[in-house]
C-alpha positions as CSV (number, residue, x, y, z in Angstrom):
1,M,0.0,0.0,0.0
2,S,2.7,2.4,0.9
3,S,4.4,2.3,-2.5
4,R,1.3,4.0,-4.0
5,F,1.8,7.0,-1.7
6,V,5.5,7.1,-1.0
7,A,8.1,7.5,-3.9
8,G,10.6,5.0,-2.5
9,M,13.4,5.2,0.1
10,T,16.2,7.1,-1.7
11,V,17.0,10.5,-3.3
12,E,17.4,8.7,-6.6
13,E,13.9,7.3,-6.4
14,V,12.2,10.5,-5.5
15,I,14.1,12.4,-8.3
16,E,12.9,9.7,-10.8
17,A,9.3,10.2,-9.6
18,A,9.7,14.0,-10.0
19,Q,11.0,13.5,-13.6
20,T,8.0,11.2,-14.4
21,L,5.6,13.8,-13.1
22,Q,7.3,16.6,-15.0
23,A,6.9,14.6,-18.2
24,Q,3.2,14.7,-17.5
25,G,3.2,18.5,-17.1
26,I,3.1,18.2,-13.3
27,A,5.5,20.0,-10.9
28,S,6.5,18.5,-7.6
29,T,7.5,19.3,-4.0
30,L,9.8,16.8,-2.4
31,D,9.5,15.8,1.2
32,S,12.1,13.6,3.0
33,L,10.0,12.0,5.7
34,G,10.9,12.4,9.3
35,E,9.9,14.4,12.4
36,N,11.1,15.3,15.9
37,V,14.8,14.8,15.8
38,L,16.6,14.5,19.2
39,T,20.1,16.0,18.5
40,P,21.6,18.8,16.5
41,E,23.5,16.2,14.5
42,E,20.3,14.5,13.5
43,A,18.9,17.9,12.4
44,E,22.0,18.6,10.3
45,R,21.7,15.1,8.7
46,S,18.1,15.8,7.8
47,A,19.1,19.2,6.3
48,A,21.9,17.5,4.3
49,V,19.2,15.5,2.4
50,Y,17.4,18.6,1.4
51,H,20.6,20.2,0.2
52,R,21.2,17.2,-1.9
53,L,17.6,17.4,-3.3
54,L,18.2,21.1,-4.2
55,D,21.4,20.2,-6.0
56,E,19.5,17.5,-8.0
57,I,16.7,20.0,-8.8
58,G,19.2,22.5,-10.2
59,Q,21.3,20.0,-12.1
60,K,18.3,18.2,-13.7
61,H,16.3,21.4,-14.3
62,L,13.3,20.1,-12.5
63,N,10.2,22.1,-11.8
64,A,10.4,21.1,-8.2
65,N,10.9,22.5,-4.7
66,V,11.3,21.0,-1.2
67,S,9.0,20.8,1.7
68,V,10.5,20.7,5.2
69,K,9.1,20.1,8.7
70,L,10.7,22.2,11.4
71,T,10.7,19.4,14.0
72,Q,12.8,17.4,11.5
73,I,15.5,20.1,11.6
74,G,15.7,20.8,15.3
75,M,12.7,22.9,16.3
76,D,12.3,21.1,19.6
77,L,15.9,21.7,20.5
78,G,15.7,25.4,21.0
79,G,18.2,28.1,20.1
80,D,19.1,29.3,16.6
81,L,19.8,25.8,15.1
82,T,16.5,25.5,13.0
83,E,16.5,29.1,11.8
84,G,20.1,28.8,10.6
85,I,19.3,25.6,8.7
86,V,16.2,27.2,7.1
87,S,18.2,30.2,6.1
88,R,20.9,28.1,4.4
89,L,18.3,26.0,2.7
90,T,16.5,29.1,1.4
91,E,19.8,30.5,0.1
92,H,20.5,27.2,-1.6
93,A,17.0,27.1,-3.2
94,R,17.5,30.7,-4.4
95,S,20.8,29.7,-6.1
96,V,19.1,26.9,-8.1
97,G,15.9,28.8,-8.9
98,S,13.8,26.7,-6.4
99,F,11.7,27.3,-3.3
100,V,11.4,26.1,0.3
101,R,8.0,25.2,1.7
102,I,7.9,25.1,5.5
103,D,5.3,22.5,6.5
104,M,2.8,23.3,9.2
105,E,2.6,20.8,12.0
106,G,0.3,20.7,15.0
107,T,-0.9,23.8,16.8
108,P,1.9,23.9,19.4
109,Y,4.1,24.9,16.5
110,T,1.9,27.2,14.5
111,Q,3.0,30.6,15.7
112,A,6.7,29.7,15.9
113,T,6.5,28.4,12.3
114,I,4.9,31.6,11.0
115,D,7.3,33.8,12.9
116,L,10.4,31.9,11.6
117,V,9.1,32.0,8.0
118,K,8.6,35.8,8.2
119,R,12.1,36.4,9.6
120,V,13.8,34.3,6.9
121,H,11.6,35.7,4.1
122,A,12.6,39.2,5.2
123,Q,16.3,38.5,4.7
124,P,17.8,40.1,1.6
125,G,17.1,38.1,-1.6
126,N,14.7,35.6,0.1
127,Q,11.5,37.3,-1.0
128,G,9.3,34.7,-2.8
129,R,11.8,31.8,-2.0
130,I,10.2,30.6,1.2
131,G,6.6,30.0,2.2
132,T,4.5,28.0,4.6
133,V,1.2,26.2,5.0
134,I,-2.1,27.3,6.5
135,Q,-4.7,24.8,7.6
136,A,-8.3,25.8,7.0
137,Y,-9.7,23.9,10.0
138,L,-8.1,26.3,12.4
139,F,-10.1,29.3,13.7
140,R,-7.0,31.5,13.5
141,S,-6.2,30.8,9.9
142,E,-7.8,33.8,8.3
143,A,-5.8,36.2,10.5
144,D,-2.7,34.2,9.8
145,I,-3.3,34.5,6.0
146,Q,-3.8,38.2,6.2
147,D,-0.5,38.5,8.1
148,L,1.5,36.4,5.7
149,V,0.0,37.9,2.5
150,A,0.8,41.4,3.8
151,N,4.4,40.2,3.9
152,G,4.2,38.8,0.3
153,I,4.6,35.2,1.6
154,R,3.4,32.3,-0.5
155,I,0.9,29.9,1.2
156,R,-0.2,26.4,0.6
157,L,-3.8,26.2,1.8
158,C,-5.0,22.8,3.0
159,K,-7.8,21.5,5.2
160,G,-5.5,20.1,7.9
161,A,-4.7,16.5,8.9
162,Y,-3.7,16.7,12.6
163,K,-6.1,16.0,15.4
164,E,-6.8,19.4,17.1
165,P,-9.1,20.3,20.0
166,P,-12.5,21.8,19.3
167,A,-11.4,25.0,21.0
168,L,-8.9,25.6,18.2
169,A,-10.4,24.0,15.1
170,F,-13.8,23.5,13.4
171,P,-15.0,20.1,14.3
172,E,-17.4,19.7,11.4
173,K,-16.4,19.1,7.8
174,A,-19.0,21.5,6.4
175,D,-17.5,24.3,8.5
176,V,-14.0,23.5,7.4
177,D,-15.1,23.5,3.7
178,R,-16.8,26.9,4.1
179,N,-13.6,28.3,5.6
180,F,-11.4,26.7,3.0
181,V,-13.5,28.4,0.2
182,R,-13.3,31.7,2.0
183,L,-9.6,31.5,2.5
184,M,-9.0,30.3,-1.1
185,Q,-10.8,33.4,-2.3
186,I,-8.6,35.7,-0.2
187,L,-5.5,34.0,-1.5
188,L,-6.4,34.1,-5.2
189,K,-7.1,37.8,-5.1
190,S,-4.0,38.6,-3.1
191,G,-1.5,39.0,-6.0
192,V,0.8,36.5,-4.4
193,Y,1.4,33.0,-6.0
194,H,-0.2,30.4,-3.7
195,G,-1.0,26.7,-3.8
196,I,-4.6,25.4,-3.3
197,A,-4.1,21.9,-1.8
198,T,-7.1,19.7,-2.0
199,H,-8.4,16.4,-3.5
200,D,-12.0,17.3,-2.8
201,E,-13.8,17.9,-6.1
202,A,-16.2,20.2,-4.4
203,M,-13.3,22.4,-3.3
204,V,-11.6,22.1,-6.7
205,N,-14.9,23.1,-8.4
206,A,-15.4,26.1,-6.1
207,T,-11.8,27.2,-7.0
208,T,-12.2,26.9,-10.7
209,Q,-15.6,28.6,-10.6
210,F,-14.1,31.5,-8.6
211,V,-11.2,31.8,-11.0
212,K,-13.5,31.9,-14.0
213,E,-15.9,34.5,-12.4
214,N,-13.1,36.8,-11.4
215,N,-10.9,36.4,-14.5
216,I,-8.0,35.1,-12.5
217,D,-4.9,34.2,-14.5
218,L,-4.4,30.4,-14.5
219,N,-0.6,31.0,-14.1
220,S,-1.1,33.0,-10.9
221,F,-1.6,30.0,-8.6
222,E,-1.5,26.2,-8.6
223,F,-3.4,23.2,-7.4
224,Q,-1.5,20.9,-5.1
225,M,-2.2,17.2,-4.4
226,L,-0.5,14.2,-2.8
227,Y,1.5,11.6,-4.6
228,G,-0.7,8.7,-5.7
229,I,-3.9,10.4,-4.8
230,R,-6.5,11.5,-7.4
231,R,-4.1,11.0,-10.3
232,D,-7.1,11.2,-12.6
233,L,-8.0,14.7,-11.2
234,Q,-4.4,15.8,-11.4
235,N,-4.2,15.0,-15.1
236,R,-7.6,16.5,-15.9
237,L,-6.6,19.8,-14.3
238,V,-3.4,19.9,-16.4
239,K,-5.4,19.3,-19.6
240,E,-7.7,22.2,-18.6
241,G,-4.7,24.5,-18.4
242,F,-4.3,24.7,-14.6
243,R,-0.9,24.4,-12.9
244,V,-0.6,21.3,-10.7
245,R,2.1,20.4,-8.2
246,V,2.3,17.0,-6.4
247,Y,3.7,16.6,-2.9
248,V,6.1,13.6,-3.1
249,P,7.2,12.0,0.2
250,F,10.1,9.5,0.4
251,G,12.5,8.0,2.8
252,S,13.0,5.3,5.4
253,E,10.7,7.1,7.9
254,W,7.6,6.2,5.8
255,Y,6.2,3.7,8.3
256,P,6.1,5.9,11.4
257,Y,4.9,8.8,9.2
258,F,1.9,6.7,8.1
259,M,1.2,5.3,11.6
260,R,1.2,8.7,13.2
261,R,-1.1,10.2,10.6
262,L,-3.5,7.3,10.8
263,A,-3.6,7.1,14.6
264,E,-4.1,10.9,15.0
265,R,-7.0,11.1,12.6
266,P,-9.1,8.0,11.8
267,A,-10.6,9.8,8.8
268,N,-7.2,9.5,7.2
269,V,-7.6,5.7,7.0
270,L,-10.8,6.0,5.0
271,F,-9.2,8.7,2.8
272,L,-6.3,6.4,1.9
273,A,-8.5,3.3,1.4
274,R,-10.8,5.2,-1.0
275,N,-7.8,6.3,-3.0
276,L,-6.3,2.9,-3.3
277,L,-9.4,2.0,-5.4
278,R,-9.0,5.0,-7.7
279,R,-6.8,5.2,-10.8
């Protein structure tokens, strides 16, 4: 089952997957799986994988970027370790014409993640080379989007996959969907290049309708989806002229990654099961 959703264990395998996607007109964002390192040495080893990915992206002229979790590069260890790593990765991405996406994890990390991204984005030359993720199921997300967009920071909008308490997040899918649409509309009219990350056809249709009604340039944003999920929808959107980017995870940490996501949110199990039956 995992091979459907994870592009192998090695850098070579994920680069091959990115090349295959590019041949189909689909961009990629590459994610070396792993979270919550315990030592600075582990954090630097994780960062080294991303530097290698960026080298490969530049050398092979891939329409690809990288997606990084802050806990994987030392966020829990304190100090300036993580910010230094992110700054160096962003500088490297800039040098090869790529981009660094800082993933959003659970709510204990939300504000620290936004603050770090804003600081690194403000460094000379980094504008447009680093962005983050906003989760539509959080009550705070509209305010966070307004803050990030005011700073010209690119956002990946998703619904959210972590289990969060009802005091912080909409508990009902219908409420999450309504918020997703509201936030999507803010992003697409912001003048900043964003990613609309969803496999939900209702959300895709709401986005395409809004784009048409407001004469939004199809090159001013992209749809984003997960590797191996709704490949039919990915290809359909490309044929309709939309930009599509696929989030491609890889690495030896695939098993704990899956187990955590499935344990945290039982709806993820049904989501994966449904997509195993799709093309």
